N, C-alpha and C positions, 0 to 999 in steps of 0.2 A: 505494500499499500504505499502511496505516495505522501501520506501525512501521519501525524501523531496526534491522537485524540484523547490522550489520558492527561488528566490535570497534574500540574507540577507544583512542588512546595518551594518557595524562594526565601532566601534570607532577607533581612530588612535593608541591607546595603544594596544586594542586587536589585531589589524592588525599587529602590531609588534610582539606580542607574537606568533600569528599564523605563521608569517614569520620565527621565529626561530624553530618551531617544524614541518613545512611542508616539504614535498619531492615532488616536481613536476615531473611527468612522462608523457611522450608523448605516445599516444596510436595510432596505426595505425587504419584505418578503419577495422571494424571487431574485433579489439582487446578487449579481456574481461578484465573488472575492477574487478568484483567479479562474482562468481558462486553460484547460489543457493545450499544450504547446507554446503557450506564451513565455516570454523571458521571465525568469526568476528575479523578483525584486526584493523579496524579504519573506519574513514569517508573519502569521496572523496568529493572534491569541484571541480566542473567543471570550468575551467578557460577560455577555448576556444573549440570550435568544439560543438559536441552534443552526447549525450549517450542515447542509447536505452535501456529503462528498460523492461525487458523481463520476463515473467513467463512461465517456462517449463510446458507444459500440459500433454504430452505423450511423449514416448520415441522419440527423434529427432524433436519434435514439440515445437514451443514457441510462445507465445501470447504476442504481443506488449501492453504493459500497458500504457507507457508514454515516452515522449522524454525530457531529461534534457539538457538545454543549459548553456551558461555561468552564474555563479552564483548558479547553481544547487547544492543540496546537496544529496549525496547517502550513504546509509548504517546508517543513523542517528538512527532510532528506534533499530536497532539491536546492535549498539555500546552502546545505553543507557542501554539496558537489558542483553547484553552479548550473546545473542542467535545467531545461525548461520544465515547467509544471507539468506533472504526468496526470493530472486530475483536473477536474472542473469543480469548483465550490460555490454553492449558491445558498443564500439566507432561506432556511425553511420557515422562518417567522422574522419579524422585526429584530435585527441582531446589531450588537455593538461589538466590534472587533478591534483590536489594537494592532496596528501594523508596526513591525520592527525591520527597519532597512537592512539588507543584508550585510553590508560591510560593518554597520554598528553591531548587529547581532554577533557576527564572527569576532569583533574586537572584544565584546562581553565575554565570549567563549575563552578567549586567551587570557584576559584578565582575571577570571573567576573559575578557579579550578572545579569548586564545588558544583557550580552550573554545568560546566562540561561534563562532569561525571553524570549528572542528572540527564543531560541530552543523550549521553551515550547509552544509558539506561533505557531511555525512551525508545531510541532507534532499535536497540536490540530486542525490546518488548514487541515493537512493531513488525520486526522480521519474525518472530514466532507467532504473532497473530497471523501473518500472511501463511506461514507454514500450515497452520490449523485450518484456515479457510480453504487453502489448496487441498489438504487431505480430505475435509468435508466434501468439496465438489468432486474430486475424484472418486471418493468412496460411494457417490451416487451418479453414475454415469447416466441414468435414466432422467435425471431432473433437467427441466427445460433451461437452455442456454440463457434466454433472456426472461428475467422475472419482471413483475410490473414495476413501475418507478418507485411506488411505495414500499417495496419489498426489498430490504437490504440483503446482502450476502451474509451467511451465518457461518 
């Protein structure tokens, strides 16, 4: 999966550093945070609301991968690698999300070892989640390939 959706716990000094670099935006229901294939600009932290993480499958078709709530982090792996976003993320309801520019985010990782370790843990957990989803999908070869938009992969 191209995003991390688990909440993180941050120290007071790191919270202050994040406050200094973040830009909070309000997204209406259906508003797009990132598009698959667009150039990575940074990381989004969901502050309120929910974000639907979608994988475009065919022209005009999207598959719901997961829903991110408050504390969720989007675009982390792409920000780490500098690759283009692999997913599309849309607000499932009115959502407030903090944007952290990539270069500033990477600077925080270099300056705060504890934060770097949390990010490493999140990336590892995300990888294990992908393994689990892959096993679930391959264990049920008769399942339909395209689920309704409201149904996420399990």
